[in-house]
PDB file of N, CA, C and O in Angstrom:
ATOM      1  N   UNK A   1       0.845  -1.172   0.000  1.00  0.00           N
ATOM      2  CA  UNK A   1       0.000   0.000   0.000  1.00  0.00           C
ATOM      3  C   UNK A   1       0.889   1.234   0.000  1.00  0.00           C
ATOM      4  O   UNK A   1       1.863   1.305   0.750  1.00  0.00           O
ATOM      5  N   UNK A   2       0.560   2.184  -0.823  1.00  0.00           N
ATOM      6  CA  UNK A   2       1.330   3.411  -0.941  1.00  0.00           C
ATOM      7  C   UNK A   2       0.586   4.509  -0.188  1.00  0.00           C
ATOM      8  O   UNK A   2      -0.603   4.743  -0.404  1.00  0.00           O
ATOM      9  N   UNK A   3       1.313   5.169   0.694  1.00  0.00           N
ATOM     10  CA  UNK A   3       0.697   6.262   1.467  1.00  0.00           C
ATOM     11  C   UNK A   3       0.893   7.597   0.779  1.00  0.00           C
ATOM     12  O   UNK A   3       1.871   7.794   0.057  1.00  0.00           O
ATOM     13  N   UNK A   4      -0.018   8.500   0.999  1.00  0.00           N
ATOM     14  CA  UNK A   4       0.057   9.836   0.430  1.00  0.00           C
ATOM     15  C   UNK A   4       0.088  10.834   1.574  1.00  0.00           C
ATOM     16  O   UNK A   4      -0.856  10.923   2.360  1.00  0.00           O
ATOM     17  N   UNK A   5       1.155  11.567   1.661  1.00  0.00           N
ATOM     18  CA  UNK A   5       1.272  12.578   2.718  1.00  0.00           C
ATOM     19  C   UNK A   5       0.684  13.887   2.211  1.00  0.00           C
ATOM     20  O   UNK A   5       1.087  14.405   1.169  1.00  0.00           O
ATOM     21  N   UNK A   6      -0.239  14.392   2.939  1.00  0.00           N
ATOM     22  CA  UNK A   6      -0.877  15.652   2.571  1.00  0.00           C
ATOM     23  C   UNK A   6      -0.538  16.668   3.651  1.00  0.00           C
ATOM     24  O   UNK A   6      -0.866  16.474   4.822  1.00  0.00           O
ATOM     25  N   UNK A   7       0.108  17.731   3.261  1.00  0.00           N
ATOM     26  CA  UNK A   7       0.462  18.781   4.216  1.00  0.00           C
ATOM     27  C   UNK A   7      -0.735  19.674   4.493  1.00  0.00           C
ATOM     28  O   UNK A   7      -1.494  20.027   3.590  1.00  0.00           O
ATOM     29  N   UNK A   8      -0.882  20.020   5.728  1.00  0.00           N
ATOM     30  CA  UNK A   8      -1.937  20.953   6.093  1.00  0.00           C
ATOM     31  C   UNK A   8      -1.309  22.144   6.778  1.00  0.00           C
ATOM     32  O   UNK A   8      -0.338  22.018   7.525  1.00  0.00           O
ATOM     33  N   UNK A   9      -1.864  23.265   6.518  1.00  0.00           N
ATOM     34  CA  UNK A   9      -1.365  24.487   7.125  1.00  0.00           C
ATOM     35  C   UNK A   9      -2.369  24.934   8.182  1.00  0.00           C
ATOM     36  O   UNK A   9      -3.554  25.111   7.900  1.00  0.00           O
ATOM     37  N   UNK A  10      -1.887  25.108   9.365  1.00  0.00           N
ATOM     38  CA  UNK A  10      -2.755  25.562  10.452  1.00  0.00           C
ATOM     39  C   UNK A  10      -2.616  27.065  10.559  1.00  0.00           C
ATOM     40  O   UNK A  10      -1.519  27.590  10.753  1.00  0.00           O
ATOM     41  N   UNK A  11      -3.725  27.744  10.433  1.00  0.00           N
ATOM     42  CA  UNK A  11      -3.713  29.198  10.530  1.00  0.00           C
ATOM     43  C   UNK A  11      -4.043  29.586  11.964  1.00  0.00           C
ATOM     44  O   UNK A  11      -5.068  29.175  12.509  1.00  0.00           O
ATOM     45  N   UNK A  12      -3.182  30.367  12.561  1.00  0.00           N
ATOM     46  CA  UNK A  12      -3.412  30.838  13.925  1.00  0.00           C
ATOM     47  C   UNK A  12      -4.419  31.979  13.902  1.00  0.00           C
ATOM     48  O   UNK A  12      -4.417  32.811  12.995  1.00  0.00           O
ATOM     49  N   UNK A  13      -5.261  32.002  14.893  1.00  0.00           N
ATOM     50  CA  UNK A  13      -6.196  33.110  15.039  1.00  0.00           C
ATOM     51  C   UNK A  13      -5.400  34.348  15.430  1.00  0.00           C
ATOM     52  O   UNK A  13      -4.545  34.276  16.313  1.00  0.00           O
ATOM     53  N   UNK A  14      -5.665  35.475  14.792  1.00  0.00           N
ATOM     54  CA  UNK A  14      -4.909  36.680  15.138  1.00  0.00           C
ATOM     55  C   UNK A  14      -5.218  37.125  16.562  1.00  0.00           C
ATOM     56  O   UNK A  14      -6.358  37.044  17.020  1.00  0.00           O
ATOM     57  N   UNK A  15      -4.194  37.592  17.244  1.00  0.00           N
ATOM     58  CA  UNK A  15      -4.413  38.107  18.590  1.00  0.00           C
ATOM     59  C   UNK A  15      -4.466  39.633  18.538  1.00  0.00           C
ATOM     60  O   UNK A  15      -4.276  40.231  17.479  1.00  0.00           O
ATOM     61  N   UNK A  16      -4.718  40.246  19.661  1.00  0.00           N
ATOM     62  CA  UNK A  16      -4.883  41.702  19.708  1.00  0.00           C
ATOM     63  C   UNK A  16      -3.636  42.426  19.220  1.00  0.00           C
ATOM     64  O   UNK A  16      -3.738  43.431  18.515  1.00  0.00           O
ATOM     65  N   UNK A  17      -2.473  41.931  19.584  1.00  0.00           N
ATOM     66  CA  UNK A  17      -1.249  42.597  19.151  1.00  0.00           C
ATOM     67  C   UNK A  17      -1.107  42.547  17.632  1.00  0.00           C
ATOM     68  O   UNK A  17      -0.740  43.543  17.009  1.00  0.00           O
ATOM     69  N   UNK A  18      -1.395  41.402  17.041  1.00  0.00           N
ATOM     70  CA  UNK A  18      -1.311  41.283  15.589  1.00  0.00           C
ATOM     71  C   UNK A  18      -2.293  42.231  14.903  1.00  0.00           C
ATOM     72  O   UNK A  18      -1.949  42.877  13.914  1.00  0.00           O
ATOM     73  N   UNK A  19      -3.503  42.312  15.426  1.00  0.00           N
ATOM     74  CA  UNK A  19      -4.507  43.183  14.837  1.00  0.00           C
ATOM     75  C   UNK A  19      -4.153  44.654  15.000  1.00  0.00           C
ATOM     76  O   UNK A  19      -4.496  45.474  14.148  1.00  0.00           O
ATOM     77  N   UNK A  20      -3.469  44.994  16.087  1.00  0.00           N
ATOM     78  CA  UNK A  20      -3.118  46.389  16.335  1.00  0.00           C
ATOM     79  C   UNK A  20      -2.138  46.924  15.297  1.00  0.00           C
ATOM     80  O   UNK A  20      -2.099  48.132  15.063  1.00  0.00           O
ATOM     81  N   UNK A  21      -1.352  46.062  14.673  1.00  0.00           N
ATOM     82  CA  UNK A  21      -0.419  46.530  13.652  1.00  0.00           C
ATOM     83  C   UNK A  21      -1.164  47.165  12.480  1.00  0.00           C
ATOM     84  O   UNK A  21      -0.680  48.124  11.879  1.00  0.00           O
ATOM     85  N   UNK A  22      -2.320  46.637  12.161  1.00  0.00           N
ATOM     86  CA  UNK A  22      -3.120  47.202  11.082  1.00  0.00           C
ATOM     87  C   UNK A  22      -3.559  48.621  11.433  1.00  0.00           C
ATOM     88  O   UNK A  22      -3.486  49.524  10.600  1.00  0.00           O
ATOM     89  N   UNK A  23      -4.010  48.809  12.659  1.00  0.00           N
ATOM     90  CA  UNK A  23      -4.453  50.136  13.103  1.00  0.00           C
ATOM     91  C   UNK A  23      -3.285  51.112  13.183  1.00  0.00           C
ATOM     92  O   UNK A  23      -3.415  52.272  12.792  1.00  0.00           O
ATOM     93  N   UNK A  24      -2.153  50.651  13.684  1.00  0.00           N
ATOM     94  CA  UNK A  24      -0.991  51.519  13.868  1.00  0.00           C
ATOM     95  C   UNK A  24      -0.475  52.052  12.541  1.00  0.00           C
ATOM     96  O   UNK A  24       0.148  53.113  12.504  1.00  0.00           O
ATOM     97  N   UNK A  25      -0.722  51.341  11.462  1.00  0.00           N
ATOM     98  CA  UNK A  25      -0.283  51.814  10.165  1.00  0.00           C
ATOM     99  C   UNK A  25      -0.883  53.157   9.789  1.00  0.00           C
ATOM    100  O   UNK A  25      -0.234  53.963   9.122  1.00  0.00           O
ATOM    101  N   UNK A  26      -2.104  53.403  10.206  1.00  0.00           N
ATOM    102  CA  UNK A  26      -2.773  54.673   9.897  1.00  0.00           C
ATOM    103  C   UNK A  26      -2.809  55.625  11.085  1.00  0.00           C
ATOM    104  O   UNK A  26      -2.631  56.833  10.930  1.00  0.00           O
ATOM    105  N   UNK A  27      -3.040  55.075  12.266  1.00  0.00           N
ATOM    106  CA  UNK A  27      -3.263  55.916  13.451  1.00  0.00           C
ATOM    107  C   UNK A  27      -2.015  56.109  14.293  1.00  0.00           C
ATOM    108  O   UNK A  27      -2.062  56.809  15.304  1.00  0.00           O
ATOM    109  N   UNK A  28      -0.904  55.508  13.903  1.00  0.00           N
ATOM    110  CA  UNK A  28       0.316  55.628  14.672  1.00  0.00           C
ATOM    111  C   UNK A  28       0.325  54.659  15.841  1.00  0.00           C
ATOM    112  O   UNK A  28      -0.724  54.168  16.260  1.00  0.00           O
ATOM    113  N   UNK A  29       1.501  54.387  16.358  1.00  0.00           N
ATOM    114  CA  UNK A  29       1.638  53.406  17.432  1.00  0.00           C
ATOM    115  C   UNK A  29       0.951  53.841  18.723  1.00  0.00           C
ATOM    116  O   UNK A  29       0.531  53.001  19.519  1.00  0.00           O
ATOM    117  N   UNK A  30       0.838  55.142  18.927  1.00  0.00           N
ATOM    118  CA  UNK A  30       0.220  55.654  20.160  1.00  0.00           C
ATOM    119  C   UNK A  30      -1.130  56.304  19.923  1.00  0.00           C
ATOM    120  O   UNK A  30      -1.650  56.994  20.800  1.00  0.00           O
ATOM    121  N   UNK A  31      -1.702  56.093  18.750  1.00  0.00           N
ATOM    122  CA  UNK A  31      -3.017  56.652  18.448  1.00  0.00           C
ATOM    123  C   UNK A  31      -2.978  58.074  17.920  1.00  0.00           C
ATOM    124  O   UNK A  31      -4.027  58.684  17.714  1.00  0.00           O
ATOM    125  N   UNK A  32      -1.795  58.607  17.700  1.00  0.00           N
ATOM    126  CA  UNK A  32      -1.647  59.964  17.164  1.00  0.00           C
ATOM    127  C   UNK A  32      -1.276  59.850  15.692  1.00  0.00           C
ATOM    128  O   UNK A  32      -0.150  59.484  15.354  1.00  0.00           O
ATOM    129  N   UNK A  33      -2.219  60.163  14.826  1.00  0.00           N
ATOM    130  CA  UNK A  33      -1.965  60.011  13.386  1.00  0.00           C
ATOM    131  C   UNK A  33      -0.923  61.018  12.920  1.00  0.00           C
ATOM    132  O   UNK A  33      -0.677  62.033  13.573  1.00  0.00           O
ATOM    133  N   UNK A  34      -0.326  60.719  11.791  1.00  0.00           N
ATOM    134  CA  UNK A  34       0.739  61.556  11.256  1.00  0.00           C
ATOM    135  C   UNK A  34       0.270  62.601  10.262  1.00  0.00           C
ATOM    136  O   UNK A  34       1.085  63.377   9.763  1.00  0.00           O
ATOM    137  N   UNK A  35      -1.007  62.642   9.963  1.00  0.00           N
ATOM    138  CA  UNK A  35      -1.469  63.594   8.962  1.00  0.00           C
ATOM    139  C   UNK A  35      -2.908  64.011   9.188  1.00  0.00           C
ATOM    140  O   UNK A  35      -3.596  63.445  10.038  1.00  0.00           O
ATOM    141  N   UNK A  36      -3.367  64.999   8.430  1.00  0.00           N
ATOM    142  CA  UNK A  36      -4.713  65.543   8.622  1.00  0.00           C
ATOM    143  C   UNK A  36      -5.844  64.667   8.075  1.00  0.00           C
ATOM    144  O   UNK A  36      -7.006  64.874   8.426  1.00  0.00           O
ATOM    145  N   UNK A  37      -5.522  63.705   7.233  1.00  0.00           N
ATOM    146  CA  UNK A  37      -6.570  62.884   6.629  1.00  0.00           C
ATOM    147  C   UNK A  37      -7.118  61.825   7.585  1.00  0.00           C
ATOM    148  O   UNK A  37      -8.240  61.351   7.408  1.00  0.00           O
ATOM    149  N   UNK A  38      -6.341  61.456   8.583  1.00  0.00           N
ATOM    150  CA  UNK A  38      -6.765  60.424   9.529  1.00  0.00           C
ATOM    151  C   UNK A  38      -6.819  61.037  10.921  1.00  0.00           C
ATOM    152  O   UNK A  38      -5.804  61.528  11.415  1.00  0.00           O
ATOM    153  N   UNK A  39      -7.978  61.019  11.561  1.00  0.00           N
ATOM    154  CA  UNK A  39      -8.089  61.640  12.887  1.00  0.00           C
ATOM    155  C   UNK A  39      -7.293  60.867  13.935  1.00  0.00           C
ATOM    156  O   UNK A  39      -7.166  59.645  13.857  1.00  0.00           O
ATOM    157  N   UNK A  40      -6.770  61.584  14.899  1.00  0.00           N
ATOM    158  CA  UNK A  40      -6.048  60.950  16.000  1.00  0.00           C
ATOM    159  C   UNK A  40      -7.035  60.326  16.972  1.00  0.00           C
ATOM    160  O   UNK A  40      -8.123  60.856  17.195  1.00  0.00           O
ATOM    161  N   UNK A  41      -6.648  59.203  17.544  1.00  0.00           N
ATOM    162  CA  UNK A  41      -7.476  58.522  18.527  1.00  0.00           C
ATOM    163  C   UNK A  41      -7.025  58.838  19.947  1.00  0.00           C
ATOM    164  O   UNK A  41      -7.754  58.581  20.904  1.00  0.00           O
ATOM    165  N   UNK A  42      -5.839  59.387  20.084  1.00  0.00           N
ATOM    166  CA  UNK A  42      -5.208  59.562  21.383  1.00  0.00           C
ATOM    167  C   UNK A  42      -6.040  60.424  22.340  1.00  0.00           C
ATOM    168  O   UNK A  42      -6.005  60.192  23.549  1.00  0.00           O
ATOM    169  N   UNK A  43      -6.766  61.384  21.846  1.00  0.00           N
ATOM    170  CA  UNK A  43      -7.526  62.289  22.710  1.00  0.00           C
ATOM    171  C   UNK A  43      -8.976  61.879  22.917  1.00  0.00           C
ATOM    172  O   UNK A  43      -9.712  62.559  23.632  1.00  0.00           O
ATOM    173  N   UNK A  44      -9.399  60.778  22.302  1.00  0.00           N
ATOM    174  CA  UNK A  44     -10.782  60.332  22.457  1.00  0.00           C
ATOM    175  C   UNK A  44     -10.962  59.596  23.781  1.00  0.00           C
ATOM    176  O   UNK A  44     -10.050  58.909  24.242  1.00  0.00           O
ATOM    177  N   UNK A  45     -12.127  59.738  24.386  1.00  0.00           N
ATOM    178  CA  UNK A  45     -12.390  59.016  25.629  1.00  0.00           C
ATOM    179  C   UNK A  45     -12.628  57.537  25.320  1.00  0.00           C
ATOM    180  O   UNK A  45     -13.052  57.175  24.223  1.00  0.00           O
ATOM    181  N   UNK A  46     -12.352  56.714  26.291  1.00  0.00           N
ATOM    182  CA  UNK A  46     -12.557  55.276  26.134  1.00  0.00           C
ATOM    183  C   UNK A  46     -14.021  54.983  25.825  1.00  0.00           C
ATOM    184  O   UNK A  46     -14.320  54.179  24.942  1.00  0.00           O
ATOM    185  N   UNK A  47     -14.937  55.632  26.548  1.00  0.00           N
ATOM    186  CA  UNK A  47     -16.366  55.394  26.338  1.00  0.00           C
ATOM    187  C   UNK A  47     -16.796  55.732  24.913  1.00  0.00           C
ATOM    188  O   UNK A  47     -17.541  54.980  24.285  1.00  0.00           O
ATOM    189  N   UNK A  48     -16.318  56.876  24.408  1.00  0.00           N
ATOM    190  CA  UNK A  48     -16.668  57.272  23.045  1.00  0.00           C
ATOM    191  C   UNK A  48     -16.142  56.261  22.037  1.00  0.00           C
ATOM    192  O   UNK A  48     -16.854  55.861  21.116  1.00  0.00           O
ATOM    193  N   UNK A  49     -14.897  55.855  22.216  1.00  0.00           N
ATOM    194  CA  UNK A  49     -14.286  54.926  21.274  1.00  0.00           C
ATOM    195  C   UNK A  49     -14.992  53.571  21.277  1.00  0.00           C
ATOM    196  O   UNK A  49     -15.203  52.977  20.220  1.00  0.00           O
ATOM    197  N   UNK A  50     -15.354  53.085  22.453  1.00  0.00           N
ATOM    198  CA  UNK A  50     -16.077  51.809  22.550  1.00  0.00           C
ATOM    199  C   UNK A  50     -17.436  51.921  21.867  1.00  0.00           C
ATOM    200  O   UNK A  50     -17.825  51.023  21.120  1.00  0.00           O
ATOM    201  N   UNK A  51     -18.167  53.015  22.111  1.00  0.00           N
ATOM    202  CA  UNK A  51     -19.470  53.204  21.468  1.00  0.00           C
ATOM    203  C   UNK A  51     -19.324  53.282  19.944  1.00  0.00           C
ATOM    204  O   UNK A  51     -20.131  52.709  19.210  1.00  0.00           O
ATOM    205  N   UNK A  52     -18.308  53.982  19.479  1.00  0.00           N
ATOM    206  CA  UNK A  52     -18.100  54.121  18.041  1.00  0.00           C
ATOM    207  C   UNK A  52     -17.789  52.789  17.396  1.00  0.00           C
ATOM    208  O   UNK A  52     -18.299  52.497  16.314  1.00  0.00           O
ATOM    209  N   UNK A  53     -16.959  51.967  18.036  1.00  0.00           N
ATOM    210  CA  UNK A  53     -16.606  50.659  17.489  1.00  0.00           C
ATOM    211  C   UNK A  53     -17.810  49.706  17.506  1.00  0.00           C
ATOM    212  O   UNK A  53     -17.988  48.907  16.588  1.00  0.00           O
ATOM    213  N   UNK A  54     -18.629  49.799  18.556  1.00  0.00           N
ATOM    214  CA  UNK A  54     -19.838  48.960  18.596  1.00  0.00           C
ATOM    215  C   UNK A  54     -20.827  49.372  17.522  1.00  0.00           C
ATOM    216  O   UNK A  54     -21.476  48.519  16.918  1.00  0.00           O
ATOM    217  N   UNK A  55     -20.949  50.665  17.278  1.00  0.00           N
ATOM    218  CA  UNK A  55     -21.840  51.146  16.207  1.00  0.00           C
ATOM    219  C   UNK A  55     -21.317  50.692  14.854  1.00  0.00           C
ATOM    220  O   UNK A  55     -22.100  50.298  13.989  1.00  0.00           O
ATOM    221  N   UNK A  56     -20.004  50.742  14.659  1.00  0.00           N
ATOM    222  CA  UNK A  56     -19.398  50.295  13.409  1.00  0.00           C
ATOM    223  C   UNK A  56     -19.647  48.791  13.195  1.00  0.00           C
ATOM    224  O   UNK A  56     -19.910  48.345  12.078  1.00  0.00           O
ATOM    225  N   UNK A  57     -19.557  48.033  14.277  1.00  0.00           N
ATOM    226  CA  UNK A  57     -19.771  46.600  14.187  1.00  0.00           C
ATOM    227  C   UNK A  57     -21.189  46.261  13.707  1.00  0.00           C
ATOM    228  O   UNK A  57     -21.392  45.311  12.951  1.00  0.00           O
ATOM    229  N   UNK A  58     -22.164  47.059  14.164  1.00  0.00           N
ATOM    230  CA  UNK A  58     -23.560  46.830  13.760  1.00  0.00           C
ATOM    231  C   UNK A  58     -23.735  47.148  12.304  1.00  0.00           C
ATOM    232  O   UNK A  58     -24.838  47.019  11.773  1.00  0.00           O
TER     233      UNK A  58
END
C-alpha cells in the first residue's frame, strides 16, 4: 500500500497585538496620526471609542 502525505497548514487566530499593527499603520503606534486625513485617537475618551466601534460593528 502506498501512502500519500498531505500537508496541512494551520492558521493561527490573530491576537490583539497582531490586529493592532493594522491600526498603527494609519493611526500611529500611540493613536496619534501623522497627517490631517486620519483623525487621532489619542484624545478620544474610552467610552466614546467603545461606542463608536460597537456602532461600526452593527
